[in-house]
C-alpha atoms as a printed R data frame, in Angstrom:
    type eleno elety resid chain resno       x      y       z
1   ATOM     1    CA   PHE     A     1   0.045 -0.290  -0.028
2   ATOM     2    CA   LYS     A     2   0.993  3.594  -0.747
3   ATOM     3    CA   TRP     A     3  -0.209  6.655   0.156
4   ATOM     4    CA   PRO     A     4  -0.985  9.569  -2.415
5   ATOM     5    CA   ARG     A     5   1.363 11.802  -3.003
6   ATOM     6    CA   LEU     A     6  -0.306 14.682  -1.080
7   ATOM     7    CA   PHE     A     7  -0.448 12.671   2.140
8   ATOM     8    CA   SER     A     8   3.063 11.297   2.308
9   ATOM     9    CA   GLY     A     9   6.858 12.866   2.517
10  ATOM    10    CA   SER     A    10   7.322 16.375   4.139
11  ATOM    11    CA   ASN     A    11   4.177 17.729   2.676
12  ATOM    12    CA   SER     A    12   1.874 15.230   5.001
13  ATOM    13    CA   HIS     A    13   1.769 17.670   8.089
14  ATOM    14    CA   ARG     A    14   0.114 20.217   5.873
15  ATOM    15    CA   PHE     A    15  -3.281 18.295   5.538
16  ATOM    16    CA   PHE     A    16  -3.750 16.040   8.676
17  ATOM    17    CA   ALA     A    17  -4.633 17.803  12.486
18  ATOM    18    CA   ARG     A    18  -2.842 17.295  15.367
19  ATOM    19    CA   ILE     A    19  -4.863 16.237  18.465
20  ATOM    20    CA   GLY     A    20  -3.607 17.447  21.756
21  ATOM    21    CA   SER     A    21  -4.672 15.480  24.990
22  ATOM    22    CA   SER     A    22  -7.615 16.098  27.012
23  ATOM    23    CA   ILE     A    23  -6.844 18.891  29.396
24  ATOM    24    CA   GLY     A    24 -10.050 20.630  31.035
25  ATOM    25    CA   GLY     A    25 -11.932 16.948  30.811
26  ATOM    26    CA   LYS     A    26 -13.422 17.325  27.581
27  ATOM    27    CA   PRO     A    27 -11.973 15.745  24.411
28  ATOM    28    CA   PRO     A    28 -10.374 17.833  22.052
29  ATOM    29    CA   ALA     A    29 -12.905 16.732  19.592
30  ATOM    30    CA   THR     A    30 -15.979 17.928  20.855
31  ATOM    31    CA   LYS     A    31 -14.403 21.304  21.256
32  ATOM    32    CA   LYS     A    32 -16.712 23.810  19.389
33  ATOM    33    CA   VAL     A    33 -15.516 24.841  15.654
34  ATOM    34    CA   GLU     A    34 -15.500 28.487  15.639
35  ATOM    35    CA   HIS     A    35 -15.473 29.190  11.856
36  ATOM    36    CA   TYR     A    36 -17.559 27.318   9.258
37  ATOM    37    CA   SER     A    37 -17.594 27.937   5.077
38  ATOM    38    CA   VAL     A    38 -19.246 26.225   2.319
39  ATOM    39    CA   GLN     A    39 -16.867 25.163  -0.295
40  ATOM    40    CA   LYS     A    40 -18.370 24.023  -4.017
41  ATOM    41    CA   VAL     A    41 -16.937 20.616  -5.214
42  ATOM    42    CA   THR     A    42 -16.984 19.386  -8.825
43  ATOM    43    CA   GLY     A    43 -19.518 16.537  -8.898
44  ATOM    44    CA   ASP     A    44 -17.894 14.169 -11.234
45  ATOM    45    CA   GLY     A    45 -18.072 10.577  -9.330
46  ATOM    46    CA   ARG     A    46 -14.477 11.756  -7.466
47  ATOM    47    CA   CYS     A    47 -16.610 14.286  -5.581
48  ATOM    48    CA   LEU     A    48 -16.364 12.899  -2.126
49  ATOM    49    CA   PHE     A    49 -12.140 12.448  -2.538
50  ATOM    50    CA   ARG     A    50 -12.454 15.912  -3.770
51  ATOM    51    CA   ALA     A    51 -14.192 17.236  -1.203
52  ATOM    52    CA   LEU     A    52 -11.520 15.657   1.676
53  ATOM    53    CA   VAL     A    53  -9.055 16.838  -0.646
54  ATOM    54    CA   LYS     A    54  -9.927 20.369  -0.465
55  ATOM    55    CA   GLY     A    55 -11.241 20.436   2.848
56  ATOM    56    CA   MET     A    56  -7.938 19.283   4.265
57  ATOM    57    CA   ALA     A    57  -5.844 22.017   1.580
58  ATOM    58    CA   PHE     A    58  -8.514 24.780   2.781
59  ATOM    59    CA   ASN     A    59  -7.912 23.882   6.610
60  ATOM    60    CA   LYS     A    60  -4.005 24.418   5.871
61  ATOM    61    CA   GLY     A    61  -4.125 27.210   4.315
62  ATOM    62    CA   VAL     A    62  -3.037 25.386   0.746
63  ATOM    63    CA   SER     A    63  -4.248 26.438  -2.952
64  ATOM    64    CA   LEU     A    64  -4.774 23.674  -5.005
65  ATOM    65    CA   SER     A    65  -5.527 24.399  -8.611
66  ATOM    66    CA   THR     A    66  -8.175 22.377 -10.538
67  ATOM    67    CA   ARG     A    67  -5.977 20.108 -11.965
68  ATOM    68    CA   GLU     A    68  -3.972 19.634  -8.279
69  ATOM    69    CA   GLU     A    69  -7.253 19.082  -6.553
70  ATOM    70    CA   ARG     A    70  -8.613 16.336  -9.322
71  ATOM    71    CA   ASP     A    71  -5.338 14.534  -9.337
72  ATOM    72    CA   ASP     A    72  -5.138 14.136  -5.292
73  ATOM    73    CA   ALA     A    73  -8.210 13.208  -5.386
74  ATOM    74    CA   ASP     A    74  -7.975 10.281  -7.698
75  ATOM    75    CA   GLU     A    75  -4.881  9.554  -5.896
76  ATOM    76    CA   LEU     A    76  -6.871  9.361  -2.765
77  ATOM    77    CA   ARG     A    77  -9.840  7.153  -4.114
78  ATOM    78    CA   MET     A    78  -6.903  4.379  -5.573
79  ATOM    79    CA   ALA     A    79  -5.402  4.407  -2.064
80  ATOM    80    CA   VAL     A    80  -9.020  3.631  -0.585
81  ATOM    81    CA   LYS     A    81  -9.926  1.688  -3.431
82  ATOM    82    CA   GLU     A    82  -6.491 -0.937  -2.731
83  ATOM    83    CA   ILE     A    83  -7.612 -0.757   1.174
84  ATOM    84    CA   ILE     A    84 -11.607 -1.612   0.435
85  ATOM    85    CA   CYS     A    85 -11.588 -3.742  -2.471
86  ATOM    86    CA   ASP     A    86  -7.874 -5.251  -3.056
87  ATOM    87    CA   SER     A    87  -7.148 -6.270   0.247
88  ATOM    88    CA   GLY     A    88  -9.557 -8.585   2.284
89  ATOM    89    CA   GLU     A    89  -7.136 -8.244   5.372
90  ATOM    90    CA   ASP     A    90  -6.934 -4.614   5.236
91  ATOM    91    CA   ARG     A    91 -10.774 -4.270   4.486
92  ATOM    92    CA   ARG     A    92 -11.199 -6.316   8.531
93  ATOM    93    CA   GLN     A    93  -9.750 -2.718   9.964
94  ATOM    94    CA   TYR     A    94 -12.904 -0.414   8.243
95  ATOM    95    CA   GLU     A    95 -15.825 -2.594   8.896
96  ATOM    96    CA   GLU     A    96 -18.007  0.681   9.596
97  ATOM    97    CA   ALA     A    97 -16.809  2.333   6.057
98  ATOM    98    CA   LEU     A    98 -18.182 -0.910   4.599
99  ATOM    99    CA   VAL     A    99 -21.555 -0.602   6.351
100 ATOM   100    CA   ALA     A   100 -21.786  3.006   4.930
101 ATOM   101    CA   ILE     A   101 -20.571  1.605   1.263
102 ATOM   102    CA   THR     A   102 -22.781 -1.128   1.164
103 ATOM   103    CA   ILE     A   103 -26.341  0.426   2.225
104 ATOM   104    CA   ASP     A   104 -26.755  1.899  -1.311
105 ATOM   105    CA   VAL     A   105 -24.588 -0.901  -3.239
106 ATOM   106    CA   SER     A   106 -22.848 -4.447  -2.936
107 ATOM   107    CA   LEU     A   107 -18.867 -4.146  -2.556
108 ATOM   108    CA   LYS     A   108 -18.376 -5.889  -5.734
109 ATOM   109    CA   ARG     A   109 -20.329 -3.319  -7.540
110 ATOM   110    CA   TYR     A   110 -18.877 -0.612  -5.677
111 ATOM   111    CA   CYS     A   111 -15.502 -1.844  -6.348
112 ATOM   112    CA   GLN     A   112 -15.694 -2.172  -9.878
113 ATOM   113    CA   ARG     A   113 -16.860  1.400 -10.507
């Protein structure tokens, strides 16, 4: 398994948030988010992955060109496909995602797309 270019190497710190300790009794993940924004995402069959890539870049203040957004979304999509569709051993680690995926379509059909 190989992580997409966007998430590997020296650039990975740009996209992933670090979660600190839960000082004060509340876990950091439950803290109130102070700023919201709506970002348009091209609906082209890779829109979920575009949204993830675009959101991570936006949160880090990184601008992506349309081509970079598309390419990074495709890389992320292929990385997910490798885990979900190609490796039964790895797939078991993501049972909750499998439930969400297979609500509307069988796993076999999802992986053929």
